[in-house]
N, C-alpha and C positions, 0 to 999 in steps of 0.2 A: 577544663580538664576535670574528669571525675575523680572521686576518691580512690577508685580502683586502680587508676593509673599512677597516682602520686600522693604523697603525704606532705602537705605544705604547712609550715609553722609560721606564726606571726611574731617576729621579734620586736624589740623596741623600735620606736620611730627613727627612721633614717638608716637603720641597719639593713644589710642585704637579707633577702628572704632565702632561707635554707630549704632546698628541695631534695627529697630523697625519693628517687624514682623506683619503679618496680624492678628495673634492670639492676640498679644499685643494690637493692635489697637482695636480689638473686645472686649478685656477685659476692656479697657478704656470706650468704648461706653456702655458696659453692666453695669459697676459700676455707671457711671454718669446717664444714662437713668433709670436704675433700682432704684438707690437711689433717683433720683428725683421723680419717680412715687410713691415710698413709702412715701416720705416726703410730696408730694402734697396731697395724700390721708389723711395723718395724719393732715395736715393743714386744710383740709376741715372739719374734725371732730373737731379740736380745735376751728376753727372760728365759727362752728355751736354752740358749747357749750358756747363760749364767747358771741355770739350774743344772745343766749337764756338767759344768765346771765344778760346782759345789758337790754334787753327788760323787763325781770321780775322785775328787780330793778326799772326801770323807771316807769313801770305801777303800781307797788305796793306801792313804797315809794314816788313817785312824783318828780317834778323837783328839789326841794330844797335839799332833802336828796340824790338824785341821783348825784347832783353837788358835795356833800361832798365825795361820793364814788369816783367820777372821780378825785377829787383833790388827794386822796390817790393813785389812779392808776397812776397819772402823776408823783408823787414822785417815785413810784416803777419803772416807765419807765426811769426816769433819772438815778436811781441806776443801771438799767439794762445795762448801758454802761460799768460798771465795770464787771458785770457778763459775758457779751458777750465778753469782752476783754480777760478774762481768758479762755473762751471757745475757742476763735479763736486761741490763742497762744497754748493751750493744743492740739487742733486738729492738728495744723501744725506740732508740734514736735513729737506727737505720730505717725502721719503718716510717718514722715521723718525717725524715728529710726526703724530699722528692727527687732532687738531682743526684745522679750517681756519684758525682764528685763530692757532694756533701756527705753522702753515705760513706764514701771512701775515707773522708777526713775523720769521721767518727771512729771507724775501724782502726785506722792507723794510730790515732790518739790513744784509744783504749788498749791496743796491742802493746804499745810501749810500757804503759802502766802495768799491764798484766805480767809482762816478763819480769819487771822489777819485783812485783809481789810474789810471784812463784819462785823466783830464784832466792829471795830472802827466806821464805818458808822452807824451801828445800835445803838451804844452807844450815838453817837451825836444826832441822831434822838430822842432817848428815853429821854435823859436829857433835850433837847431843845423842847420837844413836846408842852409845853404850849405857848411859844412865836410863834412857827411855826403855831400852831392851831389858835392863835389870828390873825396872818397875813393872813391866809387863810379863816378866818371867819368860822371856824369849831365849832359846838356847844359843842363838847366833845373832849378834848385833848387826851383821850384814843384811839381815832381813829388812831392817829399816834403812840401811844404806842403799840397797837396791830400790826400795820404795821411793827414796828421795829423788831418784832419776825421773820417775813418773811425775812426782809432785812438781818438778822443775818446769814442766810444760803444761800443767793442768789448767792454770788460769788462762794462758794464751789459747788453749783449746776451747775454753769457754767463750772467748771473743770470736773465734772462728765459727762456732756453733751459733752464737748470737747473730752474726752476719747472715748466715744461711736462714735463720729463723726470721729475721727482720725482712729479708727479701721474699719470704714465703716460699723458699725452695725446700719444701717439706720432703720430697723424695731424697734429695741430697743429704738433708739433715738426718733423716731416719737411717739412710745408708751409712752415715758416719758412726752412729751408735752401733750399728750392726758390725762394722769393721772392728770397732773396739772389742765387742763381745766375742767375735769369731777369733780374733788374734789372741785374746786372753785364753780361750779354750784350747786352741791348737798348740800354741807355744807352751802353755802350762802342761798339757798332757805329754808333749814331747820331752820337756825338761824333767818332769817327774819320772817318766819311764826310763829316762837316761840316768836316773839315780840322784838327782839334785834335791829331792824332797821338798820341804816347805820353802827353801831358798829359791828353788826353781819356780814354784807356784807364784811366789811374790814377784820374782823377776818377770814373769809373764804379765802380771798386772801392769808393771811399768812399761813393758814393751808394747802393750795394747794402747796405752795412753799416747805414747810416741807415734805409733802407727796411725792412730786416729787424727793426730795433728797434721800429718802429711797427706792422708787420703780421706776423702777427695781433696783436691786443691782448693784454696780459697777462691770463691767465685770471682770471675773476672770483672763483674759489675762493681766490685769494691776495690779493684786494683788499678782503677783509673787515677788520673791526676786529681789530687784533693783540692776542693774549693771551699770557701767559707759556707757554713750552714748552721743549723741548730746543734750546738755541741752538747755532749753528755755532761750533766752538772754533778757537782760534789754531793748535793742533796739527794740526787737519784741514786748515787752509789751507796750512800748511807742507808737509804730506804731498802735497797736490795740486800745489803749485808744484814740489816736488822731482820728482814723477812727470813732469810735462809738460816740465820742463827736460831731463830725461833723454830723453824722447820726441823732442823737437826735435833734440837732438844726434844721436841714433841715426839719425833719418830724413834728416839733412842733412849731417853732418860728412864722410862719405865723398865726397860730390859736391864739396865745397869742396877737400878734399885732392887728389882726382884732378885738379881744375882747376889746382891748384898744381904737382903733380908731372909731369903729362903735357902733351904738345902740345895745341893747340886741337882738332884733329879727334878723337882718341880721347877727350878729355875731353867733347866734345859728344856722342859716341856713348854714353859712360857715363851722362851726364845723361839722355839719351833712354831708356836701359834702366831707369834708376832711376825715371823718371816712370811707366813702365808697371808696373814691379814694385811700387812703393808704392801703386798703385791697389788691390791686394789688401788692404793694411793699412787703408786708409781705408774700404773696404767692410766689413771686419770690425769696425773701431772704431765707425763711425757707424751701421752697419746692425745689429750684434748686441750689442756691449758697451753701447751706449746704452740698449738695451732691458733687458739683464740687470741693470745697475747699480741702478736704483731698486727692482726686485723683490727683489734680494738685501739691499739696505739696509733695507728695510721688514720683513725677517724675520731679524733677527740671532740669534734664539734657536733656529732650526731647524737641526738637524745634518744632516738628509738631505733637503734640498729638491732640486728640479731646476733651481734658479737658476744652477747652474754646469755641470752635466752636459750640458744641452741646448745652451747656447752653445758649449761646447767641441766638441761633435759638429758643430754647424753650421759653425764656423770650420774644423775639420779637413776637412769635406766640401768647402767652398768652396775651401780651399787646395789640395786634391788636384786638383780640376778646373782651377784656375788654373795650377798647376805643370805639369800634363799638357799643357794647351794651349800653354804657353810652350815646352815641350820639343818638341812635335810641329810647331808652326807658327811658329817664331821669325822666319823671314824674311818670311813673309806678314804677320805682325802689325806688325813694324817698318816694312816697306815700305808697308803700307796707311796707317799713321799718319804716318810721318815722311819717307817717300820712299826711293828706291833707294840713296841714299848711306848709309843706316843698316842695310842688310841683312846685311852681313858681320860677324856677331857670334858665330857658332858657338853654343856652349851657354851664353853669358853670361846671356841673358834667363832661361832656366830656373833657372840657379844663383841669380841675384838673387831670383827668385820664391821659391825654396826658403828663402833667408835670411829673406825677408819673412814666409813662412808660419810659420817657427819663432818669429819675433818676435811675430806675431799671437797665437799660442797662449800665449806668455808673458804678453802684455798682458791676456788674458782672466783668467788666474790672478791677476795683480797687481791688476786692477780689482776682482775678487771679494773679495780680501783687504781692499782699501781700503774697500769698501762696508760691511764688518762691523766694522772696528776700525782703530786706528792700526797700520799694518804697516811692516815694514822692507824689503819688497820694492821699494818705490820708490827707496830709497837704493841697493839692489843694482843696479837698472837704471841709476842715475846713475853708479855705479862701472863698470859694463860700458860705458857710453857713453864714459867717460874712457879705458878700456882700448882701445876701438875707435880713438880718436884716436891713441893712442900706438903701437899695433901696426901700423896702416896706415902710420904714419910710418917704420917699419922695413921693412915688407914691402909694396912697391908696384912691383915690377919689371914686372908686367903687370896688365891689368885683371882677368884671371882670378885672380891672386893676391890682389888687393884684395877681390874678392867671396868668395873662400875664407876670408879673415880674418873677414868678416861671418858666414859660415855657422858657423865654429868658435865664435865668441863667442856667437852666438845659441843654439847647442846648449848651451853652458855655462850661459847664463842660464836657458833653459827647465828644465834639470836642477835648478838651484838654487832657482828660484821655485816648483817643485813641492813642496818640502819642507814648508812650512806646511800645505798642504792634506792631504798624505799623513800627516803627523803627527796632524792632527786626526781623520782617518778612523780611524787606528789607535787613538785614544782614544775613539771613538764608543761610546755605551752599547749594550748588547745589546738587540735588539728582542724583543718578546714574541711568542710563537708562538700 
């Protein structure tokens, strides 16, 4: 057999020979590329409806009530670290188990734990809604009471999404995100026009989470009778939680610090820049990493698959286009979305996009490592997120300086998280000729 037909590696004596055929490599490319395409299309729709929701609320309700809505969204974003942790762990072990009964056992086990976690968090939020509302200067504590309804099902929704992701049911997974976004927009517009204001807008957020939990239904492949398989471990859960806590901090801490250190107007401009810049990260995470993760997790023994190379190439290409657009048309982009008061930003949008591109590349490598084993890169990300908080605390004379801190730290993180992959490549067995 020629090298063009297969790549054969020579393991230790007595071990089976691992063969990766051309058809297997093609299957990997098809899963990753096809899944990424589906998820990217879904994310375009999701971001379109989310953008329409934000624009409508901002224009109809004004800055004050829009700020109340964003406070609720920020809380939901923090809680999303729990939901995404369940999704990541579920996707990994659904992909890793071959029998449907074993996949079903993983889903049922995690679903029970997810309900407990979500209900505890929702209960805390509901009981403490008055002091939380006072701290956030919210006019009505029931804004948080309504949000608690959505929080109560958020972690179980993560398990459901993890099941679809682990099965590589990307059209269904993408459709689930679209259902949430469409419901939020339609119900939110209806309630606001009916006169419920910020309370109605937040109620729509919870309604969207509940709707996404029920539509579409859990795949029948994981509703079969459960049988023993490879269960999700506590260490995997810790790894996922550490990763998403670091992700939440990196994506949000600079906005909070700028709001603390700067006057209202530049802080608002920075928040707008960050909202555009972070769009790149969400496209890369939901559109590409979600497709890569189950493919890599289901092939832990393959040394040279395309489960990493293709996603890295896609993220790099999308990042280049995004950064270039931000560099060439910053005033047009900011003016089109936020209005003329936001156009005097110089090179800040392109710089923020660069920082986001560097972080997105790091996340691909971190997620790839996590899909295959318990990795230390999630802890490294958490360390970098802490450094981001501390360094911005010292260097914040201008918005430009704040963004440069992000860029420097993201370069350091990308350099460090590359080590595990490069070390493994260096130890890769020699291919047969």
